[in-house]
C-alpha positions in Angstrom: 101.6 107.6 65.7 102.6 109.7 68.7 104.9 109.4 71.7 104.0 111.0 75.3 106.2 112.6 77.9 104.9 113.1 81.3 106.1 115.7 83.4 105.3 116.1 87.1 105.6 119.1 89.0 105.3 119.1 92.5 103.2 121.7 94.7 104.8 123.1 97.9 102.9 124.7 100.8 100.9 123.6 103.6 97.9 125.4 103.3 95.3 125.0 100.5 95.6 128.7 99.4 99.5 128.8 99.6 100.2 125.8 97.5 102.4 126.6 94.4 104.3 124.7 91.9 108.0 124.2 92.4 108.6 124.8 88.9 107.6 127.3 86.6 105.2 125.6 84.3 105.4 128.3 81.6 109.3 127.7 81.2 108.7 123.8 80.7 106.1 124.3 78.3 108.4 126.6 76.1 111.3 124.3 76.5 109.4 121.2 75.3 107.3 123.0 72.6 110.9 124.2 70.9 111.9 120.4 70.9 108.8 119.6 68.8 106.5 118.8 71.8 102.7 119.7 72.0 101.1 120.4 75.2 98.1 118.1 75.6 96.9 118.4 78.9 97.5 119.6 82.3 96.5 116.9 84.9 95.9 116.9 88.4 95.0 113.7 90.3 91.7 113.2 92.1 92.0 114.1 95.9 90.2 113.4 98.8 88.4 116.0 101.4 90.9 114.7 104.0 93.8 116.1 101.8 91.8 119.8 101.7 90.7 119.2 98.1 93.9 119.9 96.7 96.6 117.9 94.8 100.3 117.5 95.9 101.3 117.7 92.0 100.0 118.1 88.6 101.5 116.6 85.3 102.0 118.2 82.0 101.3 115.6 79.1 103.2 116.7 75.8 102.8 114.6 72.7 105.2 114.4 69.4 104.7 112.6 66.1 106.8 109.8 65.5 108.6 110.3 62.2 
């Protein structure tokens, strides 16, 4: 059996080409890996054309085996 952790990273910026994560996802992944978590997926929610085709955030999904 596994447990899961979801870490939301907001994007900042107004224009599509300039949106950037507010936090460094590399550091977050390394931090969780040191605690035994495994990165499973980076998820970006679907967006509408009116939103410019870009999400306002993405999520890092981690899993760890329950012992």
